[in-house]
C-alpha positions as CSV (number, residue, x, y, z in Angstrom):
1,M,99.2,136.2,119.9
2,A,96.9,139.2,119.8
3,I,93.4,138.4,118.7
4,C,91.9,141.4,116.9
5,S,88.4,140.2,116.4
6,K,85.9,137.9,118.0
7,K,82.4,138.0,116.5
8,W,79.7,135.3,117.0
9,G,76.5,134.5,115.2
10,N,76.1,134.3,111.4
11,D,79.2,136.5,110.9
12,S,81.4,134.6,113.5
13,Y,85.1,134.2,113.1
14,L,88.2,134.4,115.2
15,I,91.5,135.5,113.5
16,A,94.7,137.3,114.4
17,D,94.8,140.2,111.9
18,E,92.0,142.2,110.3
19,S,94.2,144.8,108.6
20,D,93.6,145.8,105.0
21,A,97.2,144.9,104.0
22,T,96.7,141.4,105.4
23,L,93.4,141.0,103.7
24,Q,94.8,142.2,100.3
25,K,97.7,139.7,100.6
26,G,95.3,136.9,101.4
27,K,93.2,137.6,98.4
28,E,96.2,137.8,96.1
29,E,97.7,134.5,97.4
30,I,94.5,132.6,97.2
31,D,93.9,133.8,93.7
32,L,97.4,132.9,92.6
33,A,97.0,129.4,94.0
34,L,93.6,129.1,92.2
35,K,95.4,129.7,88.8
36,K,97.4,126.5,89.5
37,M,94.3,124.4,90.5
38,P,92.3,123.7,87.3
39,V,90.2,120.9,88.8
40,V,89.1,123.1,91.6
41,R,88.3,126.0,89.2
42,Q,86.2,123.6,87.1
43,L,84.3,122.5,90.2
44,I,83.7,126.1,91.3
45,D,82.0,126.8,88.0
46,Q,80.0,123.5,88.2
47,F,79.0,123.8,91.8
48,G,78.0,127.5,91.2
49,K,75.5,126.4,88.6
50,E,74.2,123.2,90.3
51,K,74.3,124.1,94.0
52,P,74.6,120.5,95.2
53,L,75.4,121.6,98.8
54,Q,72.5,124.0,99.3
55,G,71.5,124.0,102.9
56,I,74.5,121.9,104.0
57,K,76.7,122.9,106.9
58,I,80.3,121.7,106.7
59,A,82.8,121.8,109.5
60,A,86.4,121.3,108.5
61,C,89.7,121.0,110.5
62,L,92.4,121.6,107.9
63,H,95.6,123.4,107.4
64,V,94.5,127.0,106.8
65,T,96.4,127.7,103.6
66,K,95.7,129.3,100.3
67,E,94.9,125.9,98.8
68,T,92.4,125.1,101.6
69,A,90.8,128.5,100.9
70,N,90.0,127.4,97.4
71,L,88.4,124.2,98.7
72,C,86.2,126.5,100.8
73,R,85.4,128.5,97.7
74,V,84.2,125.3,95.9
75,L,82.0,124.3,98.8
76,Q,80.6,127.8,99.2
77,A,79.9,127.9,95.4
78,G,77.9,124.7,96.0
79,G,75.7,126.4,98.6
80,A,77.4,125.2,101.8
81,E,78.0,127.1,105.0
82,I,81.6,126.6,106.1
83,Y,83.1,126.4,109.6
84,L,86.8,126.1,109.5
85,C,89.5,125.6,112.1
86,G,93.3,125.0,111.8
87,S,94.6,121.4,112.1
88,N,98.0,122.5,113.2
89,P,99.1,125.5,115.3
90,L,102.0,126.4,113.0
91,S,100.5,125.8,109.6
92,T,97.8,128.6,109.5
93,Q,98.6,131.4,107.1
94,D,97.0,134.3,108.9
95,F,96.5,136.3,105.7
96,V,94.4,133.4,104.3
97,A,92.3,133.3,107.5
98,T,91.7,137.1,107.1
99,A,90.6,136.7,103.5
100,L,88.3,133.8,104.3
101,A,86.6,135.7,107.0
102,E,85.9,138.5,104.6
103,E,84.5,135.9,102.1
104,G,82.0,134.7,104.7
105,V,83.8,131.5,105.9
106,H,83.4,131.1,109.7
107,V,87.1,130.7,110.3
108,F,88.6,130.1,113.7
109,A,92.4,129.9,113.2
110,W,95.6,131.8,113.8
111,T,99.3,131.0,113.9
112,G,100.6,129.6,117.2
113,N,97.4,128.8,119.0
114,T,97.7,126.8,122.2
115,D,96.3,123.3,122.8
116,E,93.5,124.8,124.8
117,E,92.7,127.3,122.0
118,F,92.9,124.6,119.4
119,Y,90.0,122.7,121.0
120,E,88.1,125.9,121.6
121,C,88.3,126.5,117.8
122,I,87.2,122.9,117.2
123,D,84.2,123.4,119.5
124,A,83.3,126.6,117.6
125,C,83.1,124.6,114.4
126,L,81.0,121.8,116.0
127,K,78.4,124.0,117.9
128,P,76.5,125.0,114.7
129,Q,75.5,121.3,114.1
130,P,77.3,120.5,110.9
131,N,76.0,117.9,108.4
132,I,79.4,116.9,107.0
133,I,82.8,117.0,108.7
134,I,86.1,117.2,106.7
135,D,89.0,116.4,108.9
136,D,92.8,116.3,108.8
137,G,94.2,114.1,111.6
138,A,90.8,113.0,113.1
139,D,90.6,115.6,116.0
140,L,87.4,117.2,114.8
141,I,85.5,114.0,114.2
142,V,86.8,112.3,117.4
143,T,85.8,115.4,119.5
144,A,82.4,115.4,117.9
145,H,81.9,111.7,119.0
146,K,83.1,112.6,122.5
147,N,81.3,115.8,123.1
148,Y,78.3,115.7,120.8
149,P,77.2,112.1,120.6
150,E,73.7,113.1,119.8
151,Y,74.9,114.4,116.4
152,F,75.2,110.7,115.4
153,D,71.8,109.6,116.5
154,E,69.1,108.6,114.0
155,N,67.8,112.2,114.0
156,G,71.2,113.8,114.5
157,C,72.8,116.4,112.2
158,I,75.8,114.3,110.8
159,I,75.3,112.6,107.5
160,A,78.9,111.4,106.9
161,C,82.5,112.4,107.4
162,Q,85.7,112.6,105.3
163,E,89.4,112.2,106.4
164,E,92.4,113.8,104.6
165,T,95.4,112.1,106.2
166,T,97.1,108.7,106.8
167,T,97.3,109.5,110.5
168,G,93.6,110.2,110.7
169,V,92.7,107.1,108.8
170,H,94.7,104.9,111.2
171,R,92.8,106.5,114.1
172,F,89.5,105.8,112.5
173,E,90.4,102.2,111.6
174,A,91.1,101.7,115.3
175,M,87.9,103.5,116.2
176,D,85.8,101.4,113.8
177,K,87.4,98.2,115.1
178,A,86.5,99.2,118.7
179,G,82.9,99.8,117.7
180,A,83.3,103.5,118.6
181,L,82.7,105.0,115.1
182,K,79.1,106.1,114.8
183,C,78.9,107.3,111.2
184,A,79.9,106.6,107.6
185,L,83.4,107.8,107.1
186,Y,85.3,108.2,103.8
187,P,89.1,108.1,103.9
188,V,89.8,110.4,101.0
189,N,93.5,109.9,101.9
190,D,93.2,106.3,100.6
191,A,92.1,107.4,97.1
192,S,95.0,107.0,94.6
193,C,94.5,110.5,93.2
194,K,95.4,111.7,96.7
195,N,98.0,109.4,98.2
196,Q,100.1,108.8,95.0
197,F,100.5,112.5,94.3
198,D,99.7,114.7,97.3
199,N,101.4,112.4,99.8
200,E,104.4,111.3,97.7
201,L,105.1,114.2,95.5
202,G,103.9,116.9,97.9
203,T,105.7,115.6,101.0
204,G,108.9,114.9,99.1
205,Q,109.1,118.4,97.6
206,G,107.9,119.9,100.9
207,I,110.9,118.6,102.9
208,V,113.3,119.9,100.2
209,A,111.7,123.3,100.5
210,A,112.0,123.3,104.3
211,I,115.7,122.3,104.3
212,I,116.8,124.4,101.4
213,G,115.4,127.4,103.3
214,M,118.1,126.7,105.8
215,H,120.8,126.9,103.1
216,V,122.0,123.3,103.8
217,L,123.5,121.2,101.0
218,F,121.9,117.7,100.5
219,A,124.7,116.4,98.4
220,G,127.1,114.2,100.4
221,K,124.9,114.2,103.5
222,T,123.5,111.0,105.1
223,V,119.7,111.2,105.5
224,V,117.7,108.8,107.6
225,V,114.1,108.5,106.5
226,A,111.7,106.9,109.0
227,G,109.1,104.8,107.2
228,Y,108.6,104.0,103.5
229,G,105.0,104.7,102.9
230,H,103.7,107.2,100.3
231,C,105.0,110.2,102.2
232,S,108.4,108.9,103.4
233,S,109.2,107.3,100.0
234,G,108.7,110.7,98.4
235,M,111.1,112.2,100.9
236,A,113.7,109.5,100.3
237,L,113.5,109.9,96.5
238,R,113.9,113.7,96.6
239,A,116.8,113.5,99.1
240,R,118.6,110.9,96.9
241,G,117.9,113.0,93.8
242,L,119.8,115.9,95.4
243,G,122.8,113.7,96.1
244,A,122.2,112.5,99.6
245,R,123.0,108.9,100.9
246,V,119.6,107.7,102.1
247,I,118.9,105.1,104.8
248,V,115.4,103.9,105.5
249,T,114.0,102.5,108.7
250,E,110.8,100.5,108.8
251,V,108.7,98.2,111.0
252,D,106.7,96.7,108.0
253,P,108.6,93.9,106.3
254,I,106.9,94.5,102.9
255,Q,107.7,98.3,103.0
256,A,111.3,97.5,104.0
257,L,111.7,95.2,101.1
258,K,110.3,97.8,98.7
259,A,112.9,100.3,100.1
260,A,115.7,97.7,99.7
261,F,114.7,96.8,96.2
262,S,114.5,100.6,95.4
263,G,118.2,100.7,96.2
264,Y,118.2,102.2,99.7
265,E,120.1,101.0,102.7
266,V,117.6,99.7,105.3
267,G,118.2,99.3,109.0
268,K,117.0,99.8,112.5
269,M,116.9,103.4,113.9
270,H,119.1,102.5,116.8
271,D,121.7,101.1,114.5
272,V,121.8,104.0,112.0
273,I,120.8,107.1,113.8
274,H,124.4,108.0,114.6
275,K,125.2,108.4,110.9
276,A,122.4,110.9,110.2
277,D,123.1,114.5,109.2
278,M,119.3,114.8,108.7
279,I,116.4,112.7,110.0
280,F,113.0,112.9,108.4
281,T,109.9,111.2,109.9
282,A,106.5,110.6,108.4
283,T,105.2,107.5,110.0
284,G,102.1,108.5,111.9
285,C,103.5,106.8,114.9
286,K,105.2,108.0,118.2
287,N,108.6,107.8,119.7
288,V,110.4,107.4,116.4
289,V,113.2,109.7,117.6
290,A,112.9,109.8,121.4
291,K,114.8,110.0,124.7
292,E,116.8,106.8,124.1
293,H,118.1,108.1,120.8
294,I,119.5,111.4,121.9
295,P,122.9,110.2,123.1
296,K,123.5,108.7,119.6
297,L,122.6,111.9,117.7
298,K,125.4,113.3,115.5
299,D,126.5,116.8,116.2
300,G,124.6,119.3,114.1
301,V,121.9,116.9,113.0
302,I,118.7,118.4,111.5
303,L,115.4,116.9,112.8
304,A,112.4,117.3,110.6
305,N,109.0,115.7,111.2
306,L,106.4,115.6,108.4
307,G,104.0,113.4,110.2
308,H,100.9,114.9,111.8
309,F,101.9,115.3,115.4
310,D,105.0,116.3,117.5
311,V,105.3,112.8,119.0
312,E,107.3,111.2,116.2
313,I,110.3,113.3,116.9
314,V,109.5,113.7,120.5
315,A,110.0,117.4,121.1
316,K,109.4,117.2,124.8
317,D,112.3,114.7,125.2
318,L,114.6,116.9,123.2
319,Y,113.8,120.0,125.2
320,E,114.3,118.3,128.5
321,A,117.6,116.8,127.4
322,A,118.8,120.3,126.3
323,E,118.3,121.6,129.9
324,G,117.3,125.1,128.7
325,H,120.0,125.5,126.2
326,I,117.6,126.3,123.4
327,K,117.9,129.2,120.9
328,T,115.7,130.1,118.0
329,I,118.2,130.8,115.2
330,R,115.5,131.6,112.5
331,P,111.7,131.3,112.4
332,N,110.7,127.7,113.4
333,V,114.3,126.5,113.7
334,E,115.7,125.9,117.2
335,E,119.2,125.0,118.1
336,L,119.4,122.6,121.1
337,V,122.7,122.1,122.9
338,F,122.9,119.0,125.0
339,P,125.2,118.6,128.0
340,S,127.6,116.6,125.9
341,G,128.1,119.7,123.7
342,K,126.4,118.2,120.7
343,R,123.9,120.4,118.9
344,A,120.7,119.4,117.2
345,Y,118.5,121.6,115.0
346,L,114.8,121.0,115.5
347,L,112.4,122.2,112.9
348,A,108.9,123.5,113.7
349,A,109.0,122.3,117.3
350,G,108.6,118.7,116.0
351,R,105.5,119.6,114.1
352,L,105.0,119.7,110.3
353,A,108.2,121.2,109.0
354,N,107.0,121.5,105.4
355,L,104.1,123.8,106.4
356,A,106.0,125.8,109.1
357,L,109.2,126.5,107.1
358,A,107.8,126.5,103.6
359,E,104.3,126.7,102.2
360,G,103.3,123.1,102.4
361,H,102.4,121.0,99.3
362,P,102.3,122.8,95.9
363,S,98.9,124.0,94.7
364,E,99.1,121.6,91.7
365,V,98.9,118.4,93.8
366,M,96.4,119.9,96.3
367,D,94.2,120.5,93.3
368,M,93.6,116.8,93.1
369,S,93.2,116.2,96.9
370,F,90.7,119.1,97.2
371,G,88.9,118.1,94.0
372,L,88.3,114.7,95.7
373,Q,87.2,116.4,98.9
374,A,84.7,118.6,97.1
375,M,83.3,115.8,95.0
376,M,82.9,113.6,98.1
377,A,81.0,116.3,99.9
378,E,78.7,116.5,96.8
379,Y,78.3,112.7,96.9
380,I,77.4,112.7,100.6
381,A,74.9,115.4,100.1
382,K,73.2,113.7,97.2
383,N,73.1,110.3,99.0
384,R,72.2,111.7,102.5
385,D,69.1,109.4,103.0
386,T,71.2,106.3,102.4
387,L,74.3,107.3,104.2
388,K,72.5,108.5,107.3
389,N,72.0,104.8,108.2
390,R,75.5,103.6,107.5
391,V,78.4,103.1,109.9
392,G,82.0,102.3,109.1
393,L,84.8,103.1,106.7
394,F,83.9,103.2,103.0
395,K,86.1,103.6,100.0
396,V,85.9,106.7,97.9
397,P,83.9,105.6,94.8
398,E,86.3,104.9,91.9
399,E,84.2,106.9,89.5
400,I,85.0,110.0,91.6
401,N,88.7,109.2,91.7
402,E,88.7,108.8,88.0
403,K,86.8,112.0,87.4
404,V,89.5,113.9,89.2
405,A,92.2,112.1,87.2
406,Y,90.6,112.8,83.9
407,A,90.0,116.4,84.8
408,K,93.6,116.8,85.8
409,L,94.9,115.2,82.6
410,A,92.6,117.4,80.5
411,S,94.0,120.5,82.2
412,M,97.5,119.3,81.2
413,G,96.5,118.8,77.6
414,I,96.8,115.0,77.9
415,T,94.5,112.5,76.3
416,I,94.7,108.7,76.8
417,D,93.4,105.6,75.1
418,S,90.1,104.0,76.0
419,W,89.1,100.3,75.8
420,T,87.3,99.0,72.8
421,E,84.2,97.0,73.6
422,E,86.1,93.8,72.8
423,Q,89.0,94.8,75.1
424,Y,86.6,95.6,77.9
425,K,84.9,92.2,77.6
426,Y,88.3,90.5,77.6
427,C,89.6,92.4,80.7
428,T,86.4,92.2,82.8
429,G,85.2,88.7,81.8
430,Y,86.4,85.2,82.4
431,E,85.1,83.2,79.3
432,E,87.9,84.0,77.0
433,G,91.1,82.3,78.0
434,T,94.5,81.7,76.4
């Protein structure tokens, strides 16, 4: 990948393409997304007037998409200085990176960066001593803990951090349990305005967009969905809605029961994988489809991961098993031929198929997720003196979650009932019984 520009200092950025055509496309795509993000538009106006982030540096490791660009616009409107790197090597939209650089965001991202380049970009975002970190998958915050521990000291620059994904939240829960977390961290992923819409609706529609781009019919196919959390349940619902027979695999007995009572067949991966025409994963775990499963794969199976890393569907194992018989048949779709003669079609090299083959989650649902992220950044900035002394995972305040929900409803022309004083006392008290 050719790098056209490398400028350091106040105007620093590292991108793949500085052409006028790419810049124009980026501006147009970002503006088009903004039209579908009414909560974000409202916050841009509000932050522009109030400047709640004046003097704050924010480092973010996110998918560099047109929706993320509009989150950057909110934060900039609030007065923040933004340092942004891509959280996945295949999800960066280069035209967006170009437009963001022109708008003054210190963006370090391009499609197809290597693992070494990925961490160089992370380091470029951490060197300026950010006050708030917004992460997608935990790599930026974990790297800060490892390489810049002084940032978390009493007089260090970090106030608090925010996490966007289920995978990242799991990593931080483990980090907190081990006593390794050194700051206040807000798992924005766990707010209902995020996980019940972005995760479920966005991921569900995202996998459909990725598969339909291959001109494959869902109807009549058998789809195995690994997991039944918010993301996986969304994929299962959309696949069934298009006429597929859906089988769910799980390790959590409660989630397995939910899948069974939702009408899905539930079984072990080893027992059902041979039936699958398509396999979708979004567990946040590893080795969900690995070396031991390869002999059981059906000829022509499509493998699509929507979890954060390429270790759920273990790309390394698949490539080794194919013994070099690998052919790219369209962008981000590889045909692997195993010694048995069976073929498998791996999407996005085992990485995020919805972002590599399509455009990720629709702007309408990212509107709520990034509304939450922006309002949490405002909350952290306003409460910096208190938060500087806190360590651990803390819930997104419910009033922020509800503000986003009410703003989204208002943008849709929907009004809802509110409690009377008598109803409020009844539902929140204990004195009045049957």
